[in-house]
N, C-alpha and C positions, 0 to 999 in steps of 0.2 A: 634260631640256628642251633643245630646239634653240636654239642661241645666235644663229641667223640671224633677222633682223628684216626686215619689209617696208620698213623705213625706214632701212636701212643706208646708202642714198645720201645721207642727211642728215649723216652723220659728217663728210664733207669740207667741208660748208658751215658748220656751227656745232654744237658738242657739246650746247648747250642744246636746239636743235631736235630733235636725235636723242634726247636723254634724255626729253623730254616726249612725243615720238611713241611711243617704246618703252614708257613707263609706261602710256600709253593703250592700246596694243596688248596689254600683259600683263594688264590688268585688264578687258578687253573682256567676257569671259564671267562672271567672278566678281563684278565691281562696275561695272556700266554707268555709274553716277553719277560715279565717279572717272574713267572714260574720258571722259565729257563735260567734266569740269573740266579734265583734261589737254589735251584737244583745244582747248578755249577758250584755255588758256594758250599753246598752240602757235600758234594763230591770232593772238593778241596779240603774241607774240614776233616772228612773221613780219611783221606789219604795222609794228611799230616798227623792225625791221631795214630794211624797204623804205623807210620814211619817212626814216630816217637816211641810207641810201645815196642817196636822191634829194634830200637837202638840206632836207627839211622840218624846221622847228624845232619842238620840243616839249620838255616837261619833265615832272616827276613830277606836276604839277597837271593836265596834259592828259589828259582821259578818253579811253578807247579809242573811244568813240562819236564824240567830236569829231575824233580823228585820222582816223577812217574817213570821216566825213561831209564834212569840209572841211579836208583836210590842208594846203592851201596858205595857209590863213589862220592857221596856228599853233594851231589848235584853237578858233578863234572862230567859232561857228555863227551865221550871219546869216540862215538860212532853213532849209528842209527839206533842202537839199543835193542834191536830186534833179535839178535842171535842169542842173548842170554835171557830173553823173556820167560821161557818156561822154567828156568832155574830160579829166577827171581820170584816168579809167581809161587812156585812151590815153597820156597823159603818163607815168603810172607804169609802163605796159608798156614804153614806150621806154626809161625809166630802167633797168628791170630787164634789158632786153636789153643795154644798154651795160655793166652791171655783172656780167653773167653770167660772164664769163671773167676 
């Protein structure tokens, strides 16, 4: 088996990101359900990392949906979250660019 992964670039960012991505990649053909679970876990880990880097407060009680829908409110959904999506996305993108290096 080739030890090279399509996700080797994640090693330098966070070993958890890398482990989840590789687990999804390895199970792709044999167990697609496990692949989907690992990809969801990766997405959740990435969202939590971005939120932490951008100063968004959350805890173990904050659901992933709340973190994604209204991250600036600390997970308190006050509506469907759709109206402020472009503003939130833009702010998070700027935050990511600042923390990239």
